mmCIF file as Biopython writes it, N, C-alpha, C and O atoms, coordinates in Angstrom:
data_model
#
loop_
_atom_site.group_PDB
_atom_site.id
_atom_site.type_symbol
_atom_site.label_atom_id
_atom_site.label_alt_id
_atom_site.label_comp_id
_atom_site.label_asym_id
_atom_site.label_entity_id
_atom_site.label_seq_id
_atom_site.pdbx_PDB_ins_code
_atom_site.Cartn_x
_atom_site.Cartn_y
_atom_site.Cartn_z
_atom_site.occupancy
_atom_site.B_iso_or_equiv
_atom_site.auth_seq_id
_atom_site.auth_asym_id
_atom_site.pdbx_PDB_model_num
ATOM 1   N N  . MET A ? 1  ? 107.245 118.801 105.213 1.0 0.0 1  A 1 
ATOM 2   C CA . MET A ? 1  ? 107.728 118.670 103.397 1.0 0.0 1  A 1 
ATOM 3   C C  . MET A ? 1  ? 107.867 117.350 103.073 1.0 0.0 1  A 1 
ATOM 4   O O  . MET A ? 1  ? 107.453 116.798 102.054 1.0 0.0 1  A 1 
ATOM 5   N N  . LYS A ? 2  ? 108.593 116.768 104.178 1.0 0.0 2  A 1 
ATOM 6   C CA . LYS A ? 2  ? 109.359 115.185 103.864 1.0 0.0 2  A 1 
ATOM 7   C C  . LYS A ? 2  ? 107.587 113.990 103.920 1.0 0.0 2  A 1 
ATOM 8   O O  . LYS A ? 2  ? 107.279 112.898 103.442 1.0 0.0 2  A 1 
ATOM 9   N N  . MET A ? 3  ? 107.061 114.773 104.566 1.0 0.0 3  A 1 
ATOM 10  C CA . MET A ? 3  ? 105.390 113.538 104.571 1.0 0.0 3  A 1 
ATOM 11  C C  . MET A ? 3  ? 105.125 113.641 103.034 1.0 0.0 3  A 1 
ATOM 12  O O  . MET A ? 3  ? 104.790 112.602 102.464 1.0 0.0 3  A 1 
ATOM 13  N N  . ILE A ? 4  ? 105.223 114.602 102.427 1.0 0.0 4  A 1 
ATOM 14  C CA . ILE A ? 4  ? 104.017 115.060 101.626 1.0 0.0 4  A 1 
ATOM 15  C C  . ILE A ? 4  ? 104.911 114.585 100.302 1.0 0.0 4  A 1 
ATOM 16  O O  . ILE A ? 4  ? 104.550 114.787 99.142  1.0 0.0 4  A 1 
ATOM 17  N N  . PHE A ? 5  ? 105.990 113.999 100.641 1.0 0.0 5  A 1 
ATOM 18  C CA . PHE A ? 5  ? 107.143 113.547 99.424  1.0 0.0 5  A 1 
ATOM 19  C C  . PHE A ? 5  ? 107.220 111.689 99.887  1.0 0.0 5  A 1 
ATOM 20  O O  . PHE A ? 5  ? 107.683 110.776 99.203  1.0 0.0 5  A 1 
ATOM 21  N N  . LEU A ? 6  ? 106.621 111.620 101.192 1.0 0.0 6  A 1 
ATOM 22  C CA . LEU A ? 6  ? 106.726 110.431 101.339 1.0 0.0 6  A 1 
ATOM 23  C C  . LEU A ? 6  ? 105.210 109.729 101.047 1.0 0.0 6  A 1 
ATOM 24  O O  . LEU A ? 6  ? 105.327 108.504 101.033 1.0 0.0 6  A 1 
ATOM 25  N N  . LYS A ? 7  ? 104.485 109.963 100.924 1.0 0.0 7  A 1 
ATOM 26  C CA . LYS A ? 7  ? 102.734 109.887 100.418 1.0 0.0 7  A 1 
ATOM 27  C C  . LYS A ? 7  ? 102.959 110.268 98.921  1.0 0.0 7  A 1 
ATOM 28  O O  . LYS A ? 7  ? 102.113 109.674 98.252  1.0 0.0 7  A 1 
ATOM 29  N N  . ILE A ? 8  ? 103.555 110.826 98.350  1.0 0.0 8  A 1 
ATOM 30  C CA . ILE A ? 8  ? 103.816 110.954 96.745  1.0 0.0 8  A 1 
ATOM 31  C C  . ILE A ? 8  ? 104.795 110.169 96.432  1.0 0.0 8  A 1 
ATOM 32  O O  . ILE A ? 8  ? 104.529 109.829 95.280  1.0 0.0 8  A 1 
ATOM 33  N N  . ALA A ? 9  ? 105.445 109.833 96.638  1.0 0.0 9  A 1 
ATOM 34  C CA . ALA A ? 9  ? 106.784 108.858 96.745  1.0 0.0 9  A 1 
ATOM 35  C C  . ALA A ? 9  ? 105.572 107.131 97.032  1.0 0.0 9  A 1 
ATOM 36  O O  . ALA A ? 9  ? 105.874 106.233 96.246  1.0 0.0 9  A 1 
ATOM 37  N N  . MET A ? 10 ? 104.597 106.836 97.852  1.0 0.0 10 A 1 
ATOM 38  C CA . MET A ? 10 ? 104.765 105.652 98.303  1.0 0.0 10 A 1 
ATOM 39  C C  . MET A ? 10 ? 103.446 105.111 97.068  1.0 0.0 10 A 1 
ATOM 40  O O  . MET A ? 10 ? 103.426 104.021 96.496  1.0 0.0 10 A 1 
ATOM 41  N N  . LEU A ? 11 ? 102.149 106.563 96.866  1.0 0.0 11 A 1 
ATOM 42  C CA . LEU A ? 11 ? 101.344 106.579 95.602  1.0 0.0 11 A 1 
ATOM 43  C C  . LEU A ? 11 ? 102.079 106.072 94.438  1.0 0.0 11 A 1 
ATOM 44  O O  . LEU A ? 11 ? 101.880 104.900 94.120  1.0 0.0 11 A 1 
ATOM 45  N N  . MET A ? 12 ? 102.711 106.620 93.911  1.0 0.0 12 A 1 
ATOM 46  C CA . MET A ? 12 ? 103.682 105.996 92.387  1.0 0.0 12 A 1 
ATOM 47  C C  . MET A ? 12 ? 103.996 105.194 92.452  1.0 0.0 12 A 1 
ATOM 48  O O  . MET A ? 12 ? 103.907 104.540 91.413  1.0 0.0 12 A 1 
ATOM 49  N N  . LEU A ? 13 ? 104.687 104.436 93.759  1.0 0.0 13 A 1 
ATOM 50  C CA . LEU A ? 13 ? 105.309 102.897 93.821  1.0 0.0 13 A 1 
ATOM 51  C C  . LEU A ? 13 ? 104.130 102.263 93.347  1.0 0.0 13 A 1 
ATOM 52  O O  . LEU A ? 13 ? 104.005 101.661 92.280  1.0 0.0 13 A 1 
ATOM 53  N N  . CYS A ? 14 ? 103.204 102.465 94.302  1.0 0.0 14 A 1 
ATOM 54  C CA . CYS A ? 14 ? 101.741 101.826 94.093  1.0 0.0 14 A 1 
ATOM 55  C C  . CYS A ? 14 ? 101.308 101.739 92.553  1.0 0.0 14 A 1 
ATOM 56  O O  . CYS A ? 14 ? 101.024 100.752 91.874  1.0 0.0 14 A 1 
ATOM 57  N N  . LEU A ? 15 ? 101.353 103.142 92.216  1.0 0.0 15 A 1 
ATOM 58  C CA . LEU A ? 15 ? 100.865 102.604 91.036  1.0 0.0 15 A 1 
ATOM 59  C C  . LEU A ? 15 ? 101.622 102.319 89.825  1.0 0.0 15 A 1 
ATOM 60  O O  . LEU A ? 15 ? 100.848 102.032 88.912  1.0 0.0 15 A 1 
ATOM 61  N N  . PHE A ? 16 ? 102.915 102.289 89.456  1.0 0.0 16 A 1 
ATOM 62  C CA . PHE A ? 16 ? 103.766 101.377 89.178  1.0 0.0 16 A 1 
ATOM 63  C C  . PHE A ? 16 ? 103.838 100.014 89.223  1.0 0.0 16 A 1 
ATOM 64  O O  . PHE A ? 16 ? 104.125 99.264  88.289  1.0 0.0 16 A 1 
ATOM 65  N N  . MET A ? 17 ? 103.597 99.759  90.216  1.0 0.0 17 A 1 
ATOM 66  C CA . MET A ? 17 ? 102.883 98.041  90.340  1.0 0.0 17 A 1 
ATOM 67  C C  . MET A ? 17 ? 101.748 97.948  90.209  1.0 0.0 17 A 1 
ATOM 68  O O  . MET A ? 17 ? 101.505 96.847  89.714  1.0 0.0 17 A 1 
ATOM 69  N N  . ALA A ? 18 ? 100.950 98.460  90.367  1.0 0.0 18 A 1 
ATOM 70  C CA . ALA A ? 18 ? 99.712  98.265  89.581  1.0 0.0 18 A 1 
ATOM 71  C C  . ALA A ? 18 ? 100.001 97.917  88.680  1.0 0.0 18 A 1 
ATOM 72  O O  . ALA A ? 18 ? 99.566  96.797  88.410  1.0 0.0 18 A 1 
ATOM 73  N N  . LEU A ? 19 ? 101.048 98.714  87.446  1.0 0.0 19 A 1 
ATOM 74  C CA . LEU A ? 19 ? 100.672 98.589  85.745  1.0 0.0 19 A 1 
ATOM 75  C C  . LEU A ? 19 ? 101.201 97.274  85.130  1.0 0.0 19 A 1 
ATOM 76  O O  . LEU A ? 19 ? 101.012 96.954  83.956  1.0 0.0 19 A 1 
ATOM 77  N N  . GLY A ? 20 ? 101.873 96.556  86.026  1.0 0.0 20 A 1 
ATOM 78  C CA . GLY A ? 20 ? 102.296 94.851  85.331  1.0 0.0 20 A 1 
ATOM 79  C C  . GLY A ? 20 ? 100.842 94.090  85.421  1.0 0.0 20 A 1 
ATOM 80  O O  . GLY A ? 20 ? 100.582 93.282  84.529  1.0 0.0 20 A 1 
ATOM 81  N N  . THR A ? 21 ? 99.803  94.341  86.559  1.0 0.0 21 A 1 
ATOM 82  C CA . THR A ? 21 ? 98.698  93.891  86.110  1.0 0.0 21 A 1 
ATOM 83  C C  . THR A ? 21 ? 97.949  94.062  85.149  1.0 0.0 21 A 1 
ATOM 84  O O  . THR A ? 21 ? 97.485  93.074  84.580  1.0 0.0 21 A 1 
ATOM 85  N N  . LEU A ? 22 ? 97.708  95.062  84.818  1.0 0.0 22 A 1 
ATOM 86  C CA . LEU A ? 22 ? 96.917  96.036  83.596  1.0 0.0 22 A 1 
ATOM 87  C C  . LEU A ? 22 ? 97.697  95.639  82.506  1.0 0.0 22 A 1 
ATOM 88  O O  . LEU A ? 22 ? 97.953  96.803  82.198  1.0 0.0 22 A 1 
ATOM 89  N N  . VAL A ? 23 ? 98.317  94.966  81.627  1.0 0.0 23 A 1 
ATOM 90  C CA . VAL A ? 23 ? 99.239  94.546  80.698  1.0 0.0 23 A 1 
ATOM 91  C C  . VAL A ? 23 ? 98.000  93.595  79.901  1.0 0.0 23 A 1 
ATOM 92  O O  . VAL A ? 23 ? 97.448  92.582  80.332  1.0 0.0 23 A 1 
ATOM 93  N N  . ALA A ? 24 ? 97.792  94.282  78.636  1.0 0.0 24 A 1 
ATOM 94  C CA . ALA A ? 24 ? 96.366  93.824  77.858  1.0 0.0 24 A 1 
ATOM 95  C C  . ALA A ? 24 ? 96.928  92.776  77.495  1.0 0.0 24 A 1 
ATOM 96  O O  . ALA A ? 24 ? 98.145  92.604  77.564  1.0 0.0 24 A 1 
ATOM 97  N N  . GLN A ? 25 ? 95.773  91.611  76.886  1.0 0.0 25 A 1 
ATOM 98  C CA . GLN A ? 25 ? 96.496  89.901  76.237  1.0 0.0 25 A 1 
ATOM 99  C C  . GLN A ? 25 ? 95.685  89.838  74.997  1.0 0.0 25 A 1 
ATOM 100 O O  . GLN A ? 25 ? 94.670  90.498  74.777  1.0 0.0 25 A 1 
ATOM 101 N N  . PRO A ? 26 ? 96.215  89.016  74.250  1.0 0.0 26 A 1 
ATOM 102 C CA . PRO A ? 26 ? 95.085  88.883  73.033  1.0 0.0 26 A 1 
ATOM 103 C C  . PRO A ? 26 ? 94.324  87.741  73.396  1.0 0.0 26 A 1 
ATOM 104 O O  . PRO A ? 26 ? 94.699  86.788  74.079  1.0 0.0 26 A 1 
ATOM 105 N N  . PRO A ? 27 ? 92.584  88.041  72.571  1.0 0.0 27 A 1 
ATOM 106 C CA . PRO A ? 27 ? 92.264  87.400  73.098  1.0 0.0 27 A 1 
ATOM 107 C C  . PRO A ? 27 ? 92.110  85.628  72.830  1.0 0.0 27 A 1 
ATOM 108 O O  . PRO A ? 27 ? 93.099  85.715  72.103  1.0 0.0 27 A 1 
ATOM 109 N N  . PRO A ? 28 ? 91.767  84.156  72.769  1.0 0.0 28 A 1 
ATOM 110 C CA . PRO A ? 28 ? 92.260  83.102  73.026  1.0 0.0 28 A 1 
ATOM 111 C C  . PRO A ? 28 ? 92.549  82.863  72.040  1.0 0.0 28 A 1 
ATOM 112 O O  . PRO A ? 28 ? 93.208  83.795  71.578  1.0 0.0 28 A 1 
ATOM 113 N N  . PRO A ? 29 ? 92.401  81.848  71.171  1.0 0.0 29 A 1 
ATOM 114 C CA . PRO A ? 29 ? 92.431  81.746  70.039  1.0 0.0 29 A 1 
ATOM 115 C C  . PRO A ? 29 ? 91.037  80.564  70.116  1.0 0.0 29 A 1 
ATOM 116 O O  . PRO A ? 29 ? 90.846  79.774  71.041  1.0 0.0 29 A 1 
ATOM 117 N N  . PRO A ? 30 ? 89.999  80.753  68.614  1.0 0.0 30 A 1 
ATOM 118 C CA . PRO A ? 30 ? 88.829  80.538  69.010  1.0 0.0 30 A 1 
ATOM 119 C C  . PRO A ? 30 ? 88.613  78.433  68.682  1.0 0.0 30 A 1 
ATOM 120 O O  . PRO A ? 30 ? 89.079  77.680  67.827  1.0 0.0 30 A 1 
ATOM 121 N N  . ASP A ? 31 ? 87.604  78.206  69.984  1.0 0.0 31 A 1 
ATOM 122 C CA . ASP A ? 31 ? 87.934  76.378  69.737  1.0 0.0 31 A 1 
ATOM 123 C C  . ASP A ? 31 ? 87.134  75.816  68.445  1.0 0.0 31 A 1 
ATOM 124 O O  . ASP A ? 31 ? 85.988  76.010  68.039  1.0 0.0 31 A 1 
ATOM 125 N N  . PRO A ? 32 ? 88.000  75.193  68.065  1.0 0.0 32 A 1 
ATOM 126 C CA . PRO A ? 32 ? 87.868  74.917  66.415  1.0 0.0 32 A 1 
ATOM 127 C C  . PRO A ? 32 ? 87.044  73.887  66.460  1.0 0.0 32 A 1 
ATOM 128 O O  . PRO A ? 32 ? 86.631  73.770  65.307  1.0 0.0 32 A 1 
ATOM 129 N N  . GLY A ? 33 ? 86.451  72.878  67.281  1.0 0.0 33 A 1 
ATOM 130 C CA . GLY A ? 33 ? 85.149  71.963  67.223  1.0 0.0 33 A 1 
ATOM 131 C C  . GLY A ? 33 ? 84.039  72.303  68.234  1.0 0.0 33 A 1 
ATOM 132 O O  . GLY A ? 33 ? 83.174  71.508  68.602  1.0 0.0 33 A 1 
ATOM 133 N N  . GLY A ? 34 ? 84.217  74.080  68.797  1.0 0.0 34 A 1 
ATOM 134 C CA . GLY A ? 34 ? 83.280  74.076  69.700  1.0 0.0 34 A 1 
ATOM 135 C C  . GLY A ? 34 ? 82.217  75.711  68.032  1.0 0.0 34 A 1 
ATOM 136 O O  . GLY A ? 34 ? 82.722  76.646  67.411  1.0 0.0 34 A 1 
ATOM 137 N N  . GLY A ? 35 ? 80.966  75.229  68.056  1.0 0.0 35 A 1 
ATOM 138 C CA . GLY A ? 35 ? 80.320  76.234  67.846  1.0 0.0 35 A 1 
ATOM 139 C C  . GLY A ? 35 ? 78.716  76.355  67.914  1.0 0.0 35 A 1 
ATOM 140 O O  . GLY A ? 35 ? 77.847  76.658  67.096  1.0 0.0 35 A 1 
ATOM 141 N N  . ASP A ? 36 ? 78.727  76.005  69.167  1.0 0.0 36 A 1 
ATOM 142 C CA . ASP A ? 36 ? 77.246  76.368  69.541  1.0 0.0 36 A 1 
ATOM 143 C C  . ASP A ? 36 ? 77.264  76.511  70.999  1.0 0.0 36 A 1 
ATOM 144 O O  . ASP A ? 36 ? 76.368  76.350  71.827  1.0 0.0 36 A 1 
ATOM 145 N N  . ILE A ? 37 ? 78.808  76.936  71.152  1.0 0.0 37 A 1 
ATOM 146 C CA . ILE A ? 37 ? 78.838  78.576  73.079  1.0 0.0 37 A 1 
ATOM 147 C C  . ILE A ? 37 ? 78.339  79.276  72.255  1.0 0.0 37 A 1 
ATOM 148 O O  . ILE A ? 37 ? 78.486  79.496  71.053  1.0 0.0 37 A 1 
ATOM 149 N N  . PRO A ? 38 ? 77.373  79.794  73.500  1.0 0.0 38 A 1 
ATOM 150 C CA . PRO A ? 38 ? 76.824  81.305  73.301  1.0 0.0 38 A 1 
ATOM 151 C C  . PRO A ? 38 ? 78.094  82.433  73.404  1.0 0.0 38 A 1 
ATOM 152 O O  . PRO A ? 38 ? 79.248  82.179  73.746  1.0 0.0 38 A 1 
ATOM 153 N N  . ILE A ? 39 ? 77.380  84.134  72.890  1.0 0.0 39 A 1 
ATOM 154 C CA . ILE A ? 39 ? 78.605  84.508  72.873  1.0 0.0 39 A 1 
ATOM 155 C C  . ILE A ? 39 ? 78.250  85.499  74.255  1.0 0.0 39 A 1 
ATOM 156 O O  . ILE A ? 39 ? 77.257  85.992  74.790  1.0 0.0 39 A 1 
ATOM 157 N N  . GLY A ? 40 ? 79.356  85.461  74.405  1.0 0.0 40 A 1 
ATOM 158 C CA . GLY A ? 40 ? 80.038  86.055  76.199  1.0 0.0 40 A 1 
ATOM 159 C C  . GLY A ? 40 ? 80.180  84.797  77.502  1.0 0.0 40 A 1 
ATOM 160 O O  . GLY A ? 40 ? 80.402  84.863  78.711  1.0 0.0 40 A 1 
ATOM 161 N N  . GLY A ? 41 ? 79.848  83.340  76.255  1.0 0.0 41 A 1 
ATOM 162 C CA . GLY A ? 41 ? 80.131  82.492  77.435  1.0 0.0 41 A 1 
ATOM 163 C C  . GLY A ? 41 ? 78.728  81.683  77.576  1.0 0.0 41 A 1 
ATOM 164 O O  . GLY A ? 41 ? 77.597  81.956  77.173  1.0 0.0 41 A 1 
ATOM 165 N N  . SER A ? 42 ? 79.137  80.810  78.152  1.0 0.0 42 A 1 
ATOM 166 C CA . SER A ? 42 ? 77.681  80.508  79.316  1.0 0.0 42 A 1 
ATOM 167 C C  . SER A ? 42 ? 77.610  80.371  80.518  1.0 0.0 42 A 1 
ATOM 168 O O  . SER A ? 42 ? 77.311  79.262  80.961  1.0 0.0 42 A 1 
ATOM 169 N N  . LEU A ? 43 ? 77.872  81.494  81.423  1.0 0.0 43 A 1 
ATOM 170 C CA . LEU A ? 43 ? 78.329  81.458  83.122  1.0 0.0 43 A 1 
ATOM 171 C C  . LEU A ? 43 ? 77.056  82.639  83.063  1.0 0.0 43 A 1 
ATOM 172 O O  . LEU A ? 43 ? 76.866  83.720  82.507  1.0 0.0 43 A 1 
ATOM 173 N N  . PRO A ? 44 ? 76.149  81.511  84.211  1.0 0.0 44 A 1 
ATOM 174 C CA . PRO A ? 44 ? 74.938  82.276  84.636  1.0 0.0 44 A 1 
ATOM 175 C C  . PRO A ? 44 ? 74.937  83.428  85.958  1.0 0.0 44 A 1 
ATOM 176 O O  . PRO A ? 44 ? 75.003  83.338  87.184  1.0 0.0 44 A 1 
ATOM 177 N N  . ILE A ? 45 ? 74.800  84.757  84.767  1.0 0.0 45 A 1 
ATOM 178 C CA . ILE A ? 45 ? 75.166  86.075  85.948  1.0 0.0 45 A 1 
ATOM 179 C C  . ILE A ? 45 ? 73.786  86.495  86.283  1.0 0.0 45 A 1 
ATOM 180 O O  . ILE A ? 45 ? 73.610  87.564  86.868  1.0 0.0 45 A 1 
ATOM 181 N N  . GLY A ? 46 ? 72.707  85.661  85.924  1.0 0.0 46 A 1 
ATOM 182 C CA . GLY A ? 46 ? 71.255  86.389  86.982  1.0 0.0 46 A 1 
ATOM 183 C C  . GLY A ? 46 ? 71.112  86.423  87.855  1.0 0.0 46 A 1 
ATOM 184 O O  . GLY A ? 46 ? 70.750  87.517  88.290  1.0 0.0 46 A 1 
ATOM 185 N N  . SER A ? 47 ? 71.277  85.229  88.877  1.0 0.0 47 A 1 
ATOM 186 C CA . SER A ? 47 ? 71.255  85.156  90.105  1.0 0.0 47 A 1 
ATOM 187 C C  . SER A ? 47 ? 72.323  85.601  90.663  1.0 0.0 47 A 1 
ATOM 188 O O  . SER A ? 47 ? 72.120  85.516  91.874  1.0 0.0 47 A 1 
ATOM 189 N N  . GLY A ? 48 ? 73.572  86.123  90.432  1.0 0.0 48 A 1 
ATOM 190 C CA . GLY A ? 48 ? 74.169  86.993  91.076  1.0 0.0 48 A 1 
ATOM 191 C C  . GLY A ? 48 ? 74.087  88.421  90.597  1.0 0.0 48 A 1 
ATOM 192 O O  . GLY A ? 48 ? 74.841  89.185  91.200  1.0 0.0 48 A 1 
ATOM 193 N N  . ALA A ? 49 ? 73.102  89.124  89.345  1.0 0.0 49 A 1 
ATOM 194 C CA . ALA A ? 49 ? 72.964  90.462  89.304  1.0 0.0 49 A 1 
ATOM 195 C C  . ALA A ? 49 ? 71.546  90.457  90.094  1.0 0.0 49 A 1 
ATOM 196 O O  . ALA A ? 49 ? 71.171  91.617  89.922  1.0 0.0 49 A 1 
ATOM 197 N N  . ILE A ? 50 ? 70.682  89.896  90.759  1.0 0.0 50 A 1 
ATOM 198 C CA . ILE A ? 50 ? 69.788  89.721  91.722  1.0 0.0 50 A 1 
ATOM 199 C C  . ILE A ? 50 ? 70.147  90.084  93.170  1.0 0.0 50 A 1 
ATOM 200 O O  . ILE A ? 50 ? 69.786  90.940  93.978  1.0 0.0 50 A 1 
ATOM 201 N N  . ILE A ? 51 ? 71.290  88.733  93.139  1.0 0.0 51 A 1 
ATOM 202 C CA . ILE A ? 51 ? 71.969  88.703  94.667  1.0 0.0 51 A 1 
ATOM 203 C C  . ILE A ? 51 ? 72.289  90.224  94.879  1.0 0.0 51 A 1 
ATOM 204 O O  . ILE A ? 51 ? 71.773  90.678  95.900  1.0 0.0 51 A 1 
ATOM 205 N N  . LEU A ? 52 ? 73.079  91.174  94.086  1.0 0.0 52 A 1 
ATOM 206 C CA . LEU A ? 52 ? 73.675  92.539  94.506  1.0 0.0 52 A 1 
ATOM 207 C C  . LEU A ? 52 ? 72.449  93.432  94.017  1.0 0.0 52 A 1 
ATOM 208 O O  . LEU A ? 52 ? 72.488  94.585  94.446  1.0 0.0 52 A 1 
ATOM 209 N N  . ILE A ? 53 ? 71.307  93.097  93.155  1.0 0.0 53 A 1 
ATOM 210 C CA . ILE A ? 53 ? 70.205  94.502  93.512  1.0 0.0 53 A 1 
ATOM 211 C C  . ILE A ? 53 ? 69.969  94.299  94.770  1.0 0.0 53 A 1 
ATOM 212 O O  . ILE A ? 53 ? 70.410  95.089  95.605  1.0 0.0 53 A 1 
ATOM 213 N N  . THR A ? 54 ? 69.061  92.948  95.212  1.0 0.0 54 A 1 
ATOM 214 C CA . THR A ? 54 ? 68.767  92.707  96.725  1.0 0.0 54 A 1 
ATOM 215 C C  . THR A ? 54 ? 69.489  93.181  97.760  1.0 0.0 54 A 1 
ATOM 216 O O  . THR A ? 54 ? 68.739  93.538  98.669  1.0 0.0 54 A 1 
ATOM 217 N N  . LEU A ? 55 ? 70.727  93.348  98.024  1.0 0.0 55 A 1 
ATOM 218 C CA . LEU A ? 55 ? 71.501  93.963  99.085  1.0 0.0 55 A 1 
ATOM 219 C C  . LEU A ? 55 ? 71.845  95.318  98.660  1.0 0.0 55 A 1 
ATOM 220 O O  . LEU A ? 55 ? 72.416  95.929  99.564  1.0 0.0 55 A 1 
ATOM 221 N N  . GLY A ? 56 ? 71.668  96.081  97.448  1.0 0.0 56 A 1 
ATOM 222 C CA . GLY A ? 56 ? 71.762  97.343  96.877  1.0 0.0 56 A 1 
ATOM 223 C C  . GLY A ? 56 ? 70.484  98.107  97.670  1.0 0.0 56 A 1 
ATOM 224 O O  . GLY A ? 56 ? 70.446  99.163  98.301  1.0 0.0 56 A 1 
ATOM 225 N N  . ILE A ? 57 ? 69.694  97.333  97.427  1.0 0.0 57 A 1 
ATOM 226 C CA . ILE A ? 57 ? 68.476  97.763  97.929  1.0 0.0 57 A 1 
ATOM 227 C C  . ILE A ? 57 ? 68.051  97.800  99.596  1.0 0.0 57 A 1 
ATOM 228 O O  . ILE A ? 57 ? 67.534  98.761  100.165 1.0 0.0 57 A 1 
ATOM 229 N N  . GLY A ? 58 ? 68.373  96.634  100.144 1.0 0.0 58 A 1 
ATOM 230 C CA . GLY A ? 58 ? 68.475  96.296  101.619 1.0 0.0 58 A 1 
ATOM 231 C C  . GLY A ? 58 ? 69.935  97.223  102.051 1.0 0.0 58 A 1 
ATOM 232 O O  . GLY A ? 58 ? 70.047  97.184  103.277 1.0 0.0 58 A 1 
ATOM 233 N N  . TYR A ? 59 ? 70.786  97.832  101.569 1.0 0.0 59 A 1 
ATOM 234 C CA . TYR A ? 59 ? 71.596  98.859  102.458 1.0 0.0 59 A 1 
ATOM 235 C C  . TYR A ? 59 ? 71.355  99.987  102.159 1.0 0.0 59 A 1 
ATOM 236 O O  . TYR A ? 59 ? 71.948  100.715 102.955 1.0 0.0 59 A 1 
ATOM 237 N N  . ALA A ? 60 ? 70.196  101.187 100.645 1.0 0.0 60 A 1 
ATOM 238 C CA . ALA A ? 60 ? 69.630  101.984 100.851 1.0 0.0 60 A 1 
ATOM 239 C C  . ALA A ? 60 ? 68.076  101.639 101.504 1.0 0.0 60 A 1 
ATOM 240 O O  . ALA A ? 60 ? 67.154  102.323 101.061 1.0 0.0 60 A 1 
ATOM 241 N N  . ALA A ? 61 ? 67.868  100.959 102.183 1.0 0.0 61 A 1 
ATOM 242 C CA . ALA A ? 61 ? 66.349  100.860 103.121 1.0 0.0 61 A 1 
ATOM 243 C C  . ALA A ? 61 ? 66.548  101.048 103.924 1.0 0.0 61 A 1 
ATOM 244 O O  . ALA A ? 61 ? 65.661  101.585 104.588 1.0 0.0 61 A 1 
ATOM 245 N N  . ARG A ? 62 ? 68.367  100.678 104.814 1.0 0.0 62 A 1 
ATOM 246 C CA . ARG A ? 62 ? 69.117  100.971 105.723 1.0 0.0 62 A 1 
ATOM 247 C C  . ARG A ? 62 ? 69.672  102.083 106.209 1.0 0.0 62 A 1 
ATOM 248 O O  . ARG A ? 62 ? 69.610  102.470 107.376 1.0 0.0 62 A 1 
ATOM 249 N N  . LYS A ? 63 ? 70.395  102.767 105.017 1.0 0.0 63 A 1 
ATOM 250 C CA . LYS A ? 63 ? 69.910  104.734 105.468 1.0 0.0 63 A 1 
ATOM 251 C C  . LYS A ? 63 ? 69.056  104.884 105.142 1.0 0.0 63 A 1 
ATOM 252 O O  . LYS A ? 63 ? 68.720  104.673 106.308 1.0 0.0 63 A 1 
ATOM 253 N N  . ALA A ? 64 ? 68.339  105.036 104.747 1.0 0.0 64 A 1 
ATOM 254 C CA . ALA A ? 64 ? 67.103  105.790 104.661 1.0 0.0 64 A 1 
ATOM 255 C C  . ALA A ? 64 ? 66.628  105.484 106.336 1.0 0.0 64 A 1 
ATOM 256 O O  . ALA A ? 64 ? 66.526  106.457 107.083 1.0 0.0 64 A 1 
ATOM 257 N N  . TYR A ? 65 ? 66.468  104.680 106.639 1.0 0.0 65 A 1 
ATOM 258 C CA . TYR A ? 65 ? 66.187  104.723 108.017 1.0 0.0 65 A 1 
ATOM 259 C C  . TYR A ? 65 ? 66.355  105.281 109.086 1.0 0.0 65 A 1 
ATOM 260 O O  . TYR A ? 65 ? 65.562  105.900 109.796 1.0 0.0 65 A 1 
ATOM 261 N N  . GLN A ? 66 ? 68.117  104.904 109.280 1.0 0.0 66 A 1 
ATOM 262 C CA . GLN A ? 66 ? 68.842  105.618 109.907 1.0 0.0 66 A 1 
ATOM 263 C C  . GLN A ? 66 ? 68.822  106.948 109.779 1.0 0.0 66 A 1 
ATOM 264 O O  . GLN A ? 66 ? 69.230  107.478 110.813 1.0 0.0 66 A 1 
ATOM 265 N N  . ALA A ? 67 ? 68.347  108.149 108.473 1.0 0.0 67 A 1 
ATOM 266 C CA . ALA A ? 67 ? 68.108  109.381 108.033 1.0 0.0 67 A 1 
ATOM 267 C C  . ALA A ? 67 ? 67.320  109.521 108.563 1.0 0.0 67 A 1 
ATOM 268 O O  . ALA A ? 67 ? 67.397  110.610 109.130 1.0 0.0 67 A 1 
ATOM 269 N N  . ARG A ? 68 ? 66.274  108.911 108.820 1.0 0.0 68 A 1 
ATOM 270 C CA . ARG A ? 68 ? 65.044  109.096 109.404 1.0 0.0 68 A 1 
ATOM 271 C C  . ARG A ? 68 ? 64.630  109.124 110.782 1.0 0.0 68 A 1 
ATOM 272 O O  . ARG A ? 68 ? 63.577  109.673 111.105 1.0 0.0 68 A 1 
ATOM 273 N N  . GLU A ? 69 ? 65.402  108.558 111.629 1.0 0.0 69 A 1 
ATOM 274 C CA . GLU A ? 69 ? 65.876  108.258 113.070 1.0 0.0 69 A 1 
ATOM 275 C C  . GLU A ? 69 ? 66.722  109.357 113.380 1.0 0.0 69 A 1 
ATOM 276 O O  . GLU A ? 69 ? 66.764  109.756 114.544 1.0 0.0 69 A 1 
ATOM 277 N N  . LYS A ? 70 ? 67.669  110.110 112.144 1.0 0.0 70 A 1 
ATOM 278 C CA . LYS A ? 70 ? 68.388  110.823 112.902 1.0 0.0 70 A 1 
ATOM 279 C C  . LYS A ? 70 ? 67.511  111.977 112.602 1.0 0.0 70 A 1 
ATOM 280 O O  . LYS A ? 70 ? 68.046  112.913 113.196 1.0 0.0 70 A 1 
ATOM 281 N N  . ILE A ? 71 ? 66.655  112.332 112.116 1.0 0.0 71 A 1 
ATOM 282 C CA . ILE A ? 71 ? 65.946  113.854 111.456 1.0 0.0 71 A 1 
ATOM 283 C C  . ILE A ? 71 ? 64.917  113.893 113.047 1.0 0.0 71 A 1 
ATOM 284 O O  . ILE A ? 71 ? 64.647  114.878 113.735 1.0 0.0 71 A 1 
ATOM 285 N N  . ILE A ? 72 ? 64.611  112.782 113.207 1.0 0.0 72 A 1 
ATOM 286 C CA . ILE A ? 72 ? 62.853  112.179 114.005 1.0 0.0 72 A 1 
ATOM 287 C C  . ILE A ? 72 ? 64.008  113.017 115.931 1.0 0.0 72 A 1 
ATOM 288 O O  . ILE A ? 72 ? 63.678  113.879 116.746 1.0 0.0 72 A 1 
ATOM 289 N N  . GLU A ? 73 ? 64.964  112.352 115.841 1.0 0.0 73 A 1 
ATOM 290 C CA . GLU A ? 73 ? 65.481  112.991 117.277 1.0 0.0 73 A 1 
ATOM 291 C C  . GLU A ? 73 ? 65.939  114.355 117.074 1.0 0.0 73 A 1 
ATOM 292 O O  . GLU A ? 73 ? 66.367  115.011 118.024 1.0 0.0 73 A 1 
#
């Protein structure tokens, strides 16, 4: 009983500590001189998405190979 209470207390403590980071903030004021900045900023996300997709395909292929080897044995 004490262990369950301790686990619940630790979970509640962690949740309350995380609430401080979840505070919503208003968006920053617009740049007075900038009008050419695209919506969403100018960060290149294409290369990062390609890397994530490639890693996901590789992980899925590895898991499929391991599952196939397990079936063959």
